[in-house]
Rosetta silent file (secondary structure, phi, psi, omega in degrees, C-alpha in Angstrom):
SEQUENCE: MENKHLTVFKEFKKQLLNFPRDTLYDKYLDTIVSAQLKKIKYSDDIFEPEKLSRQYIYAKARGVNEDSVDSQTAKNSINTKKLNLELENFIRSHPDCKQAFDDIGYMPVVIASLSSGGAKNRSLLWMDIKAVRDNSFGQKQILDTTSLDVDEETEDEEDLSFLTYERKPESAIKSSLFTRLFFKQGKLKLRSFSGVLLMLLLMLSFVADIFIAIFSILVLFLLSDLPGFKLWQVMVLLLLIPVAYLNWRYFFMPLYQLPYHRVIKAPMFFANINVDNADIEMYRNKDKLNVARITEFIAVCPICSGAIELANGKPDQKQPLVGRCREAPHAHVYSFDRMTMTGWFLGVDNLLRCENPTI
SCORE:     score description
SCORE:     0.000 S_00000001
   1 L     0.000  132.603 -171.283  -38.696   72.825   70.428 S_00000001
   2 L   -71.858  147.835 -178.984  -41.257   70.095   70.191 S_00000001
   3 L   -83.044  169.639 -174.837  -44.716   71.220   68.786 S_00000001
   4 H   -68.850  -35.520  178.252  -47.800   70.728   70.969 S_00000001
   5 H   -61.934  -40.667 -178.199  -49.175   67.806   68.885 S_00000001
   6 H   -68.711  -41.874 -176.950  -45.992   65.847   69.432 S_00000001
   7 H   -65.006  -45.929  177.849  -46.005   66.578   73.238 S_00000001
   8 H   -63.968  -42.332  174.829  -49.693   65.536   73.534 S_00000001
   9 H   -67.202  -38.743  172.732  -49.317   62.315   71.489 S_00000001
  10 H   -60.225  -39.856 -175.971  -46.323   61.304   73.356 S_00000001
  11 H   -62.777  -52.330 -173.395  -47.990   61.935   76.658 S_00000001
  12 H   -62.135  -46.841  175.047  -51.036   59.803   75.507 S_00000001
  13 H   -51.919  -46.189  179.914  -48.940   56.930   74.268 S_00000001
  14 H   -58.434  -43.916 -177.432  -47.125   56.905   77.595 S_00000001
  15 H   -72.880  -24.924  174.311  -50.400   56.859   79.598 S_00000001
  16 H   -64.138  -41.282 -173.025  -51.765   53.950   77.410 S_00000001
  17 H   -81.650  -21.155 -175.206  -48.704   51.949   78.361 S_00000001
  18 H   -85.484  -25.013  179.995  -48.848   53.056   81.986 S_00000001
  19 L  -133.394   76.800 -176.413  -52.582   52.081   82.366 S_00000001
  20 L   -77.947  137.015  173.913  -53.172   49.291   79.936 S_00000001
  21 L  -130.799  137.317 -171.642  -56.702   47.943   79.399 S_00000001
  22 L   -88.946   75.237 -177.633  -57.551   44.948   77.225 S_00000001
  23 E  -135.263  145.749 -175.132  -60.260   46.590   75.219 S_00000001
  24 H   -65.880  -29.792  171.931  -60.650   47.025   71.431 S_00000001
  25 H   -61.545  -40.669 -172.441  -61.144   50.814   71.719 S_00000001
  26 H   -74.529  -38.155  179.225  -57.854   51.265   73.625 S_00000001
  27 H   -62.915  -40.815 -176.850  -56.221   49.267   70.830 S_00000001
  28 H   -65.887  -37.226 -176.426  -57.914   51.356   68.108 S_00000001
  29 H   -72.385  -38.870  176.386  -56.679   54.579   69.908 S_00000001
  30 H   -67.687  -30.036  179.447  -53.122   53.177   70.317 S_00000001
  31 H   -71.054  -34.207 -169.331  -53.033   52.360   66.590 S_00000001
  32 H   -78.040  -37.146 -176.790  -54.143   55.868   65.619 S_00000001
  33 H   -73.100  -28.103 -178.362  -51.718   57.683   68.089 S_00000001
  34 H   -68.882  -47.523 -178.033  -48.863   55.375   67.129 S_00000001
  35 H   -68.700  -37.086  173.782  -49.338   56.389   63.379 S_00000001
  36 H   -63.980  -35.124 -177.486  -49.302   60.066   64.189 S_00000001
  37 H   -69.305  -25.276  169.579  -46.172   59.694   66.119 S_00000001
  38 H   -67.485  -36.810 -179.465  -44.596   58.177   63.095 S_00000001
  39 H   -93.929  -17.244 -170.943  -45.713   60.831   60.696 S_00000001
  40 L   -61.947  147.655  171.321  -45.659   63.965   62.765 S_00000001
  41 L   -98.961  147.681 -178.097  -43.270   66.719   61.808 S_00000001
  42 L   -80.378   66.971 -176.557  -40.999   68.452   64.269 S_00000001
  43 L  -140.457  148.255 -179.801  -42.322   72.034   63.589 S_00000001
  44 L   -76.012  -15.066 -168.648  -44.191   74.603   65.688 S_00000001
  45 L  -117.085  -35.426 -172.705  -46.502   75.524   62.931 S_00000001
  46 L   -98.532  120.986  177.305  -47.058   72.535   60.709 S_00000001
  47 L  -128.520  115.303 -175.223  -49.016   69.506   61.624 S_00000001
  48 L  -108.916   94.895 -172.332  -49.437   66.864   59.007 S_00000001
  49 L   -67.608  150.677  173.600  -51.811   64.069   60.420 S_00000001
  50 L   -86.942  105.979 -173.597  -51.489   60.397   59.368 S_00000001
  51 L   -91.287  129.610 -171.541  -55.009   59.691   58.058 S_00000001
  52 E  -118.202  149.671  176.281  -56.062   56.009   58.498 S_00000001
  53 E   -89.627  151.110 -179.142  -58.861   54.027   57.059 S_00000001
  54 H   -59.746  -35.530  178.849  -61.144   52.181   59.508 S_00000001
  55 H   -56.595  -52.204 -174.206  -60.181   48.881   57.775 S_00000001
  56 H   -55.994  -57.622 -176.297  -56.453   49.610   58.516 S_00000001
  57 H   -62.337  -39.771 -178.676  -57.179   50.396   62.254 S_00000001
  58 H   -65.754  -46.995 -179.697  -59.544   47.396   62.663 S_00000001
  59 H   -66.005  -38.991  179.787  -56.924   45.024   61.107 S_00000001
  60 H   -65.699  -35.254 -178.389  -53.993   46.439   63.188 S_00000001
  61 H   -72.202  -32.453 -175.319  -55.827   46.288   66.406 S_00000001
  62 H  -100.431    0.968  179.122  -57.054   42.758   65.857 S_00000001
  63 L    65.444   42.204 -178.198  -53.883   41.418   64.223 S_00000001
  64 L  -124.666  166.744  176.607  -55.545   40.345   60.991 S_00000001
  65 L   -68.586  122.770 -178.672  -54.809   41.108   57.233 S_00000001
  66 H   -50.155  -36.757 -176.602  -56.329   44.364   56.144 S_00000001
  67 H   -65.718  -17.541  175.901  -57.436   42.859   52.863 S_00000001
  68 H   -89.087   -8.994 -179.245  -59.730   40.507   54.751 S_00000001
  69 L   -90.420  125.805  175.583  -61.616   43.240   56.584 S_00000001
  70 L   -77.748  140.271 -176.520  -64.933   44.230   55.080 S_00000001
  71 H   -61.578  -35.753  179.604  -65.413   48.022   55.090 S_00000001
  72 H   -65.323  -42.498 -178.151  -68.994   47.706   56.566 S_00000001
  73 H   -61.803  -46.556 -176.323  -67.632   45.583   59.418 S_00000001
  74 H   -61.755  -39.446  178.261  -64.890   48.046   60.123 S_00000001
  75 H   -60.994  -48.730 -176.306  -67.363   50.979   59.937 S_00000001
  76 H   -66.265  -25.867 -179.377  -69.735   49.344   62.366 S_00000001
  77 H   -84.612  -33.680 -173.346  -66.893   48.427   64.815 S_00000001
  78 L  -113.585  102.127 -177.280  -65.208   51.727   64.797 S_00000001
  79 L  -105.447  133.593  177.390  -67.526   54.748   65.723 S_00000001
  80 H   -68.144  -41.694  173.550  -65.700   58.116   65.973 S_00000001
  81 H   -52.264  -48.205 -178.599  -68.171   59.305   68.588 S_00000001
  82 H   -73.000  -28.980  175.571  -67.506   56.264   70.779 S_00000001
  83 H   -60.302  -48.809  177.279  -63.747   56.549   70.192 S_00000001
  84 H   -60.962  -46.102  179.206  -63.835   60.099   71.655 S_00000001
  85 H   -60.942  -41.427  173.784  -65.934   59.049   74.437 S_00000001
  86 H   -70.842  -29.317  175.234  -63.569   56.222   75.400 S_00000001
  87 H   -66.870  -50.248 -173.166  -60.617   58.551   75.068 S_00000001
  88 H   -63.430  -39.115  179.929  -62.191   61.192   77.437 S_00000001
  89 H   -65.508  -41.761  176.615  -63.229   58.296   79.908 S_00000001
  90 H   -55.221  -45.010  179.933  -59.625   57.018   79.877 S_00000001
  91 H   -67.397  -48.327 -169.260  -58.173   60.397   80.715 S_00000001
  92 H   -69.893  -38.691 -178.190  -60.883   61.279   83.277 S_00000001
  93 L   -73.392   -5.190  179.405  -60.635   57.768   85.093 S_00000001
  94 L  -123.481  105.850 -176.267  -56.927   58.177   85.803 S_00000001
  95 H   -59.627  -35.183  178.464  -55.981   61.253   87.892 S_00000001
  96 H   -70.046  -38.732 -178.471  -52.333   61.209   86.930 S_00000001
  97 H   -67.014  -46.497 -177.912  -53.312   61.025   83.225 S_00000001
  98 H   -61.527  -45.526 -177.927  -55.820   63.827   83.673 S_00000001
  99 H   -65.761  -30.156 -179.291  -53.353   66.019   85.533 S_00000001
 100 H   -66.103  -38.046 -178.943  -50.735   65.454   82.891 S_00000001
 101 H   -73.642  -39.731  178.887  -53.039   66.845   80.075 S_00000001
 102 H   -55.068  -40.884  176.127  -54.136   69.700   82.396 S_00000001
 103 H   -58.267  -48.273 -179.581  -50.457   70.682   82.656 S_00000001
 104 H   -63.022  -43.281  179.394  -49.994   70.591   79.112 S_00000001
 105 L   100.081   -4.683 -172.707  -53.267   72.478   78.327 S_00000001
 106 E  -135.024  151.632  163.957  -54.236   70.222   75.383 S_00000001
 107 E  -129.536  162.106  178.468  -55.662   66.721   75.039 S_00000001
 108 E   -79.455  153.567 -179.606  -56.026   64.422   72.083 S_00000001
 109 E  -147.950  144.292 -179.104  -59.122   64.057   69.977 S_00000001
 110 E   -89.384  139.077  174.824  -60.136   61.778   67.094 S_00000001
 111 E  -128.644  144.248 -179.193  -61.476   63.254   63.819 S_00000001
 112 E  -121.888  141.447  175.392  -63.144   61.642   60.921 S_00000001
 113 E  -146.815 -178.917  177.265  -63.518   62.668   57.407 S_00000001
 114 E  -109.246  141.821  177.551  -64.169   61.163   53.948 S_00000001
 115 L   -81.644  152.787  174.836  -61.296   60.795   51.497 S_00000001
 116 L   -63.976  149.978  178.857  -61.643   62.317   48.147 S_00000001
 117 L   144.553 -170.599  177.246  -62.924   60.239   45.163 S_00000001
 118 L   -78.653 -141.727 -175.305  -66.009   58.773   43.874 S_00000001
 119 L   -74.128   -5.038 -177.552  -68.564   56.309   45.289 S_00000001
 120 L   -97.310   21.040  177.489  -65.734   54.261   46.841 S_00000001
 121 L   -52.523  132.171  176.082  -64.967   56.961   49.394 S_00000001
 122 L  -106.648  140.379  174.176  -63.388   55.480   52.617 S_00000001
 123 E   -72.800  126.180  179.057  -63.888   57.177   55.875 S_00000001
 124 E  -108.321  140.143  178.656  -60.483   58.391   57.160 S_00000001
 125 E  -123.110  150.266  174.873  -59.563   58.917   60.775 S_00000001
 126 E  -151.584 -178.221  178.470  -56.673   60.724   62.399 S_00000001
 127 E  -119.730  133.304  170.606  -55.821   62.322   65.841 S_00000001
 128 E  -126.489 -166.305  175.907  -55.552   66.046   66.619 S_00000001
 129 E  -121.845  160.035  177.188  -55.485   68.083   69.698 S_00000001
 130 E  -146.731  145.462  178.656  -57.939   70.279   71.501 S_00000001
 131 E   -59.147  145.241 -170.845  -57.603   72.708   74.515 S_00000001
 132 L   -55.709  -33.984 -169.524  -58.578   70.844   77.590 S_00000001
 133 L  -113.261   23.079  177.200  -61.597   72.944   78.279 S_00000001
 134 L  -116.432   87.123 -168.806  -62.573   73.456   74.637 S_00000001
 135 L   -78.114    5.449 -170.540  -65.034   70.784   73.716 S_00000001
 136 L  -110.647    1.415 -169.115  -65.813   72.122   70.276 S_00000001
 137 H   -62.742  -48.957 -174.816  -62.380   72.074   68.935 S_00000001
 138 H   -51.206  -49.567 -177.167  -62.598   68.783   67.156 S_00000001
 139 H   -73.808  -22.751  167.108  -65.718   69.957   65.268 S_00000001
 140 H   -68.308  -40.321 -173.398  -64.189   73.375   64.356 S_00000001
 141 H   -67.882  -32.324 -174.794  -61.184   71.634   63.066 S_00000001
 142 H   -78.956  -45.978  176.820  -63.294   69.498   60.658 S_00000001
 143 H   -62.881  -25.547  178.477  -65.441   72.478   59.460 S_00000001
 144 H   -78.914  -15.502  179.247  -62.360   74.553   58.895 S_00000001
 145 L   -86.220   85.231 -174.112  -60.976   71.743   56.643 S_00000001
 146 L   -63.829  -33.230  179.826  -62.406   72.716   53.256 S_00000001
 147 L   -64.726  -12.821 -174.366  -60.654   70.002   51.338 S_00000001
 148 L  -129.614  152.747  178.269  -62.373   67.245   53.100 S_00000001
 149 E   -95.374  140.765 -176.058  -66.010   66.280   53.685 S_00000001
 150 E   -67.040  142.030  169.864  -67.399   65.780   57.138 S_00000001
 151 L   -92.806  109.773 -176.362  -68.262   62.247   58.105 S_00000001
 152 L   -73.290    0.300 -177.421  -71.704   62.590   59.610 S_00000001
 153 L    43.231   66.417 -177.998  -71.476   59.375   61.375 S_00000001
 154 L   -77.175   -1.525  175.122  -74.727   58.118   60.033 S_00000001
 155 L   -59.817  147.780  173.005  -74.442   54.719   61.721 S_00000001
 156 L   -63.452  156.879  175.958  -77.082   53.748   63.995 S_00000001
 157 L   -71.762  128.905  174.261  -76.585   54.003   67.662 S_00000001
 158 L   -60.697  128.893  179.862  -75.220   50.812   69.057 S_00000001
 159 L   -81.580   98.376 -175.577  -77.618   48.752   71.056 S_00000001
 160 L   -69.830   -6.146 -178.498  -75.607   48.091   74.310 S_00000001
 161 L   -93.383    3.920 -171.525  -78.161   45.628   75.568 S_00000001
 162 E  -139.303  139.069  175.888  -77.467   43.109   72.688 S_00000001
 163 E  -138.307  166.644  176.436  -74.378   41.373   71.504 S_00000001
 164 E  -125.034  131.822  171.746  -73.512   38.632   68.871 S_00000001
 165 L   -85.472  161.381  172.141  -71.176   35.748   69.624 S_00000001
 166 E  -146.359  155.652  178.240  -68.823   34.032   67.331 S_00000001
 167 E   -94.353  137.447  178.816  -66.696   30.860   67.353 S_00000001
 168 L   -68.962  140.290 -177.555  -63.001   31.328   67.136 S_00000001
 169 L   -56.744  139.709 -174.690  -61.603   29.769   63.988 S_00000001
 170 H   -53.793  -37.573 -178.113  -60.451   26.144   64.229 S_00000001
 171 H   -58.731  -28.833 -170.208  -56.954   27.118   63.170 S_00000001
 172 H   -95.248   -5.317 -174.729  -56.712   29.413   66.179 S_00000001
 173 L   -86.303  124.004  179.852  -57.836   26.861   68.809 S_00000001
 174 L   -94.998  117.556  175.317  -54.783   25.328   70.778 S_00000001
 175 E   -91.232  160.296  176.315  -55.513   21.816   72.193 S_00000001
 176 L   -88.055  168.157  178.325  -53.843   20.199   75.120 S_00000001
 177 H   -64.535  -45.942  178.538  -51.762   16.942   74.851 S_00000001
 178 H   -56.501  -38.544  179.994  -54.479   15.224   76.698 S_00000001
 179 H   -63.017  -44.232 -174.103  -57.217   16.354   74.284 S_00000001
 180 H   -62.782  -16.504  173.889  -55.129   15.189   71.284 S_00000001
 181 H   -72.256  -27.213 -172.238  -55.278   11.620   72.643 S_00000001
 182 H  -113.373  -49.349 -166.371  -59.053   11.437   72.216 S_00000001
 183 L   -87.780  120.592  170.961  -60.039   14.378   69.887 S_00000001
 184 E   -89.506  120.118 -173.117  -59.117   14.181   66.180 S_00000001
 185 L    52.730   34.456  173.280  -58.670   17.591   64.724 S_00000001
 186 L    89.393    3.255 -171.830  -60.498   19.006   67.722 S_00000001
 187 E  -128.629  151.366  179.423  -63.525   16.769   67.366 S_00000001
 188 E  -142.352  126.521  176.803  -64.655   13.524   69.065 S_00000001
 189 E   -90.378  125.775 -172.430  -67.468   11.126   68.001 S_00000001
 190 L   -73.797  -19.854 -179.539  -68.851    9.678   71.234 S_00000001
 191 L   -97.394   11.301  179.124  -69.583    6.352   69.608 S_00000001
 192 L   -85.143 -176.130  178.846  -66.104    6.008   68.110 S_00000001
 193 H   -68.283  -45.075 -179.504  -63.367    4.040   69.817 S_00000001
 194 H   -63.936  -37.029  171.389  -61.824    7.063   71.350 S_00000001
 195 H   -56.387  -44.433  177.267  -65.215    8.208   72.509 S_00000001
 196 H   -67.144  -38.110  178.058  -65.942    4.909   74.269 S_00000001
 197 H   -65.954  -44.572  177.097  -62.450    5.019   75.743 S_00000001
 198 H   -68.243  -30.900  175.682  -62.979    8.488   77.295 S_00000001
 199 H   -67.259  -43.393 -179.546  -66.349    7.512   78.698 S_00000001
 200 H   -56.429  -46.827  176.233  -64.707    4.413   80.257 S_00000001
 201 H   -58.299  -44.320  175.326  -61.976    6.730   81.749 S_00000001
 202 H   -55.136  -51.817 -178.163  -64.816    9.020   83.013 S_00000001
 203 H   -62.432  -38.930  179.068  -66.540    6.213   84.594 S_00000001
 204 H   -71.038  -33.746  178.745  -63.294    4.848   86.331 S_00000001
 205 H   -68.330  -35.784  179.468  -62.456    8.340   87.619 S_00000001
 206 H   -68.759  -42.653  175.969  -65.884    8.522   89.194 S_00000001
 207 H   -53.115  -46.343 -173.434  -65.481    4.995   90.647 S_00000001
 208 H   -72.845  -38.122  176.912  -62.095    5.836   92.013 S_00000001
 209 H   -57.303  -50.235 -176.716  -63.463    9.227   93.692 S_00000001
 210 H   -57.535  -47.844 -179.227  -66.099    7.148   95.364 S_00000001
 211 H   -58.143  -50.473 -172.109  -63.563    4.465   96.575 S_00000001
 212 H   -61.132  -43.770 -176.845  -61.070    7.050   97.835 S_00000001
 213 H   -64.235  -52.547 -176.693  -63.978    8.943   99.879 S_00000001
 214 H   -63.055  -40.124  177.143  -65.313    5.804  101.327 S_00000001
 215 H   -69.667  -36.967  171.406  -62.050    4.252  102.189 S_00000001
 216 H   -60.264  -47.449 -177.637  -60.770    7.416  103.789 S_00000001
 217 H   -66.147  -34.003  175.942  -63.722    7.888  106.072 S_00000001
 218 H   -66.197  -40.612  178.629  -63.490    4.268  107.251 S_00000001
 219 H   -62.907  -36.127 -178.766  -59.905    4.506  107.950 S_00000001
 220 H   -67.628  -45.933 -173.440  -60.388    7.719  109.938 S_00000001
 221 H   -70.934  -20.210 -173.929  -63.252    6.128  111.978 S_00000001
 222 L  -112.496   13.642 -172.401  -61.217    2.920  112.569 S_00000001
 223 H   -56.239  -42.654  179.846  -57.892    4.629  113.004 S_00000001
 224 H   -59.616  -28.353 -176.260  -57.685    3.504  116.701 S_00000001
 225 H  -101.924    6.536  169.506  -58.134   -0.057  115.767 S_00000001
 226 L  -117.369   80.195  179.654  -55.317    0.060  113.107 S_00000001
 227 L   -59.386  -24.031 -177.677  -52.050    0.153  114.937 S_00000001
 228 L   -75.190  -15.613 -178.379  -50.158   -0.573  111.782 S_00000001
 229 L   -76.692  124.350  179.400  -51.025    2.776  110.214 S_00000001
 230 L   -91.140  169.705 -169.638  -48.273    5.375  110.492 S_00000001
 231 H   -74.162  -37.174  175.314  -48.697    8.990  110.617 S_00000001
 232 H   -59.254  -29.315 -173.893  -47.335    9.604  107.008 S_00000001
 233 H   -78.679  -38.226 -179.102  -49.803    7.126  105.654 S_00000001
 234 H   -61.175  -49.547 -172.734  -52.652    8.990  107.467 S_00000001
 235 H   -72.105  -29.277  171.203  -51.443   12.341  105.885 S_00000001
 236 H   -68.219  -41.565  176.541  -51.303   10.803  102.362 S_00000001
 237 H   -65.379  -33.097  177.176  -54.784    9.416  102.796 S_00000001
 238 H   -67.993  -44.652  176.762  -55.974   12.933  103.936 S_00000001
 239 H   -56.252  -30.056 -176.650  -54.357   14.397  100.753 S_00000001
 240 H   -74.013  -23.157 -179.175  -56.332   12.134   98.642 S_00000001
 241 H   -61.815  -65.274 -175.577  -59.613   13.295   99.853 S_00000001
 242 H   -57.439  -36.452  172.457  -59.240   16.804   98.207 S_00000001
 243 H   -53.997  -48.909  179.892  -57.616   15.246   95.136 S_00000001
 244 H   -67.456  -29.222  177.780  -60.741   13.123   94.696 S_00000001
 245 H   -73.721  -36.058 -178.442  -63.043   16.105   95.155 S_00000001
 246 H   -66.440  -42.943 -179.887  -61.113   18.183   92.526 S_00000001
 247 H   -63.856  -41.231 -179.737  -61.348   15.311   90.063 S_00000001
 248 H   -73.569  -37.789 -178.666  -65.011   14.875   90.619 S_00000001
 249 H   -64.162  -49.104 -165.541  -65.709   18.714   90.586 S_00000001
 250 H  -110.993   -1.133  174.252  -63.519   19.965   87.613 S_00000001
 251 H  -123.763  -52.663 -178.541  -63.225   16.726   85.491 S_00000001
 252 H   -65.673  -68.061 -167.103  -66.190   14.310   86.033 S_00000001
 253 H   -56.934  -42.886  177.799  -69.051   16.682   86.625 S_00000001
 254 H   -65.007  -45.827  175.017  -68.420   19.022   83.568 S_00000001
 255 H   -58.649  -43.179  178.847  -68.159   16.068   81.185 S_00000001
 256 H   -56.263  -43.111 -171.524  -71.166   14.511   82.753 S_00000001
 257 H   -83.514  -12.526 -178.239  -73.225   17.687   82.157 S_00000001
 258 H   -52.890  -59.623 -175.821  -72.093   18.102   78.453 S_00000001
 259 H   -55.847  -20.796 -177.174  -74.935   16.108   76.866 S_00000001
 260 H   -96.271  -35.779  179.933  -77.437   18.101   78.864 S_00000001
 261 H   -93.387  -17.041  175.734  -75.992   21.527   78.650 S_00000001
 262 L    72.703  -31.207  176.453  -74.535   21.164   75.260 S_00000001
 263 E  -135.192  126.394  172.960  -71.660   23.763   75.963 S_00000001
 264 E  -129.664  165.900  170.866  -69.283   23.623   79.096 S_00000001
 265 E   -72.384  142.286  175.267  -66.039   25.338   80.008 S_00000001
 266 L   -67.087  121.394 -172.095  -63.330   22.882   79.065 S_00000001
 267 L   -75.367 -176.775 -176.104  -62.370   21.091   82.314 S_00000001
 268 L   -64.467  152.755 -179.077  -58.777   20.519   83.489 S_00000001
 269 L    85.705  -27.393 -178.611  -56.549   18.599   81.212 S_00000001
 270 L   -90.730  -23.657  176.661  -58.653   19.637   78.140 S_00000001
 271 E   -82.161  146.136  171.493  -57.476   23.363   78.034 S_00000001
 272 L   -70.355  148.156  177.174  -54.061   24.201   76.696 S_00000001
 273 L   -73.341  -17.022 -178.811  -51.860   25.518   79.310 S_00000001
 274 L   -87.793   -6.258  178.744  -50.953   28.389   77.262 S_00000001
 275 L  -120.833  157.442 -179.061  -54.534   29.707   76.890 S_00000001
 276 L  -109.693   13.180 -174.980  -56.887   30.916   79.549 S_00000001
 277 L  -165.791  123.135 -169.448  -60.188   30.177   77.851 S_00000001
 278 L  -154.865  140.234  177.715  -61.535   27.042   76.118 S_00000001
 279 E  -128.595  159.389  171.518  -64.944   25.546   75.604 S_00000001
 280 E  -124.187  129.563 -172.426  -66.442   22.175   74.601 S_00000001
 281 E  -120.778  136.525  176.956  -69.525   22.121   72.496 S_00000001
 282 E  -108.585  131.552 -174.839  -71.669   19.087   71.735 S_00000001
 283 E  -145.238  162.438  179.423  -73.714   18.954   68.507 S_00000001
 284 E   -98.418  137.980  177.787  -75.320   16.288   66.235 S_00000001
 285 L   -84.055 -168.955 -175.917  -73.720   15.633   62.837 S_00000001
 286 L   -75.785  -13.598  169.361  -75.467   14.717   59.729 S_00000001
 287 L   -82.919    5.358  179.952  -75.705   11.079   60.971 S_00000001
 288 L    71.417   17.468  178.047  -77.630   12.276   64.031 S_00000001
 289 L  -101.093  139.910  176.507  -74.625   11.310   66.248 S_00000001
 290 E   -65.705  127.019  178.280  -73.299   13.378   69.123 S_00000001
 291 E  -124.282  126.056  174.103  -70.050   14.981   68.391 S_00000001
 292 E   -99.418  150.012 -177.148  -67.895   16.993   70.807 S_00000001
 293 E  -142.618  148.044  161.759  -65.490   19.619   69.636 S_00000001
 294 E   -78.952  119.740 -170.419  -63.145   21.996   71.288 S_00000001
 295 E  -142.602 -169.489  177.896  -64.000   25.524   70.459 S_00000001
 296 L  -150.709  120.927  166.819  -64.114   29.143   71.948 S_00000001
 297 E   -94.498  119.100 -179.269  -67.136   31.444   72.081 S_00000001
 298 E  -119.894  157.960  171.967  -66.041   35.056   71.966 S_00000001
 299 E  -160.674  162.930  172.565  -67.816   38.427   71.587 S_00000001
 300 E  -102.292  122.390 -173.329  -66.943   42.041   71.924 S_00000001
 301 L   -54.491  132.107  171.502  -68.437   43.910   74.943 S_00000001
 302 L   -77.760  -18.372  176.356  -70.777   46.686   73.508 S_00000001
 303 L   -82.968  -49.673 -175.390  -70.152   48.731   76.570 S_00000001
 304 L  -124.997    1.496  171.013  -66.323   48.944   76.858 S_00000001
 305 L    76.425    6.947  171.720  -65.161   46.916   73.742 S_00000001
 306 E   -67.508  170.257 -176.465  -63.451   44.296   76.069 S_00000001
 307 E   -82.297  119.605  173.703  -63.228   40.589   75.262 S_00000001
 308 E  -107.694  134.136 -176.219  -66.308   38.734   76.482 S_00000001
 309 E  -127.378  158.521  175.990  -65.892   34.966   77.161 S_00000001
 310 E   -63.068  144.371 -178.832  -68.232   32.292   78.518 S_00000001
 311 E  -160.013  159.188  175.257  -67.933   31.870   82.314 S_00000001
 312 E   -52.197  128.962 -177.060  -69.924   30.368   85.152 S_00000001
 313 L   -67.342  -37.115 -173.095  -73.316   32.016   85.765 S_00000001
 314 L   -72.679  154.214   -2.619  -73.089   31.527   89.603 S_00000001
 315 L   -88.465   -4.948 -168.888  -73.442   33.238   91.986 S_00000001
 316 L  -101.544   -6.908  178.499  -75.235   36.170   90.487 S_00000001
 317 L  -126.750  156.902  177.793  -76.982   34.521   87.426 S_00000001
 318 L   -80.400  -35.304 -169.528  -79.307   31.595   87.057 S_00000001
 319 L   -68.628  143.366  175.001  -77.934   30.423   83.790 S_00000001
 320 L   -61.143  -35.356 -176.634  -75.001   27.845   83.976 S_00000001
 321 E  -128.535  127.761  171.240  -73.051   29.837   81.350 S_00000001
 322 E  -129.947  163.036  175.222  -73.002   33.583   80.690 S_00000001
 323 E   -85.273  115.683  172.632  -70.914   35.888   78.733 S_00000001
 324 E  -118.692  143.077 -179.299  -68.679   37.990   80.993 S_00000001
 325 E   -79.150  141.522  178.317  -66.376   40.794   79.951 S_00000001
 326 L   -55.688  -45.608 -170.444  -62.769   40.375   80.992 S_00000001
 327 L   -77.205  -31.183 -175.481  -62.496   44.007   82.163 S_00000001
 328 L  -142.236   63.350 -172.573  -65.834   44.059   84.157 S_00000001
 329 L   -57.507  -24.444 -176.007  -66.919   40.440   84.763 S_00000001
 330 L  -104.070   -8.390 -174.839  -69.686   41.279   87.395 S_00000001
 331 L  -108.759  -44.047 -175.294  -71.031   44.455   85.731 S_00000001
 332 L   -99.759   84.044 -174.355  -70.890   43.597   81.992 S_00000001
 333 E  -124.024  131.005  177.726  -72.778   40.339   81.859 S_00000001
 334 E  -132.030  156.040 -169.879  -74.776   38.878   78.987 S_00000001
 335 L   -74.835  179.439  178.843  -76.902   35.753   78.429 S_00000001
 336 L  -140.190  125.308  174.607  -75.585   33.111   75.867 S_00000001
 337 E  -120.666  101.726 -179.666  -77.803   31.448   73.263 S_00000001
 338 L   -67.709  -20.115  173.688  -75.884   28.911   71.334 S_00000001
 339 L   -78.167  -33.009 -176.388  -78.425   28.467   68.555 S_00000001
 340 L   -99.901  -18.099 -172.130  -78.918   32.081   67.718 S_00000001
 341 L    60.478   38.199  174.799  -75.261   33.062   68.812 S_00000001
 342 E  -126.460  170.531  178.535  -76.667   36.008   70.641 S_00000001
 343 E  -157.934  152.930 -176.388  -76.968   37.476   74.122 S_00000001
 344 E  -115.918  151.502  178.931  -78.930   40.104   76.180 S_00000001
 345 E   -66.274  132.984 -171.807  -77.634   42.191   79.011 S_00000001
 346 L  -123.140   -8.669 -163.486  -77.859   40.659   82.397 S_00000001
 347 L   -74.909 -152.010 -177.041  -75.550   42.909   84.399 S_00000001
 348 L   -55.294  136.222  177.983  -76.024   45.687   86.995 S_00000001
 349 L   -61.668  136.801  176.847  -79.421   47.140   87.109 S_00000001
 350 L    72.150    0.300 -178.674  -79.840   50.581   85.420 S_00000001
 351 H   -56.130  -50.194 -173.942  -76.259   50.381   84.029 S_00000001
 352 H   -74.329   -6.283  176.027  -77.405   50.984   80.511 S_00000001
 353 H   -88.172   -7.642 -175.169  -79.713   53.914   81.500 S_00000001
 354 L   -73.100  155.120 -176.339  -76.844   55.890   82.691 S_00000001
 355 L   -67.306  -32.564  176.400  -75.713   58.840   80.568 S_00000001
 356 L  -125.083   92.757 -169.226  -72.206   57.322   80.486 S_00000001
 357 L   -68.836  -13.904 -174.614  -72.441   53.507   80.511 S_00000001
 358 L   -71.043  137.109 -175.809  -68.748   52.772   80.494 S_00000001
 359 L  -113.662    0.000    0.000  -67.429   51.289   83.674 S_00000001
């Protein structure tokens, strides 16, 4: 007979697969419960948890090497209180999931402690279970574990109104074939041969858009005086009008605004087809010359731990670009300051004043 821990952990793992959310805290929880399922003993009485360091959980969730993860970074990113809050929110927000744990009578809970040793103690986390209506189980479990010291969670409360952006490493940026024609190693000097060539292409595209628009309008007005025009020719001409608009709107205008806005979303042809997010940034090099580079500004949403990417500020924001959470793009919105790489909350009024800010 399976013990209650195994039943609860299997159910939670299944629910994570049934209701996937692209948030870091869901990845943390998945890492923890997967480790418990690998370690758990098939016994009614004995439960031996797999205790994980924050560095391991952080590295596993983000797909990086554990040795490269700083202990303080991992500690700041993985808060036990927030983990349990996200776990409870996940269960509560899905009626089928909530009903499943109500039927079992138990639900998972994350517990933290300190490993034994000297000054290099590392905080360890694992997953246990608690009765569905017993909110104090997790704390009792820790207090009853005399061989371990309680992690008092001395970290400061996270400021949900503020976040810090970072640039994705150059090695992780995927350029399109079109970009590689002009950008060398992801960068383009505007006064170089490639830069001048791209500006000429930009000007030609603008002239072509104007020509197509004027020519199409003239033909439509003089269609009755042009008996040589066939229906298929008119249809082709009409199709050229939206093509010219798309070229002007999504190719010419973004690149035209780059010197003024300094950061834009990568227009069509510049973003790799296999990625859904890319930015172009303009800066001055040591010679005071403008250089454009393909990059990606990213951040972690302080509210739900989802990925924040730069997006168009309109229609709800005045700024050209803002940071929007993938999971709640209209509620979890932050400003973007390229120089300080920081942002402040701009989303739904009073959202951060709620007792439970997670949406």
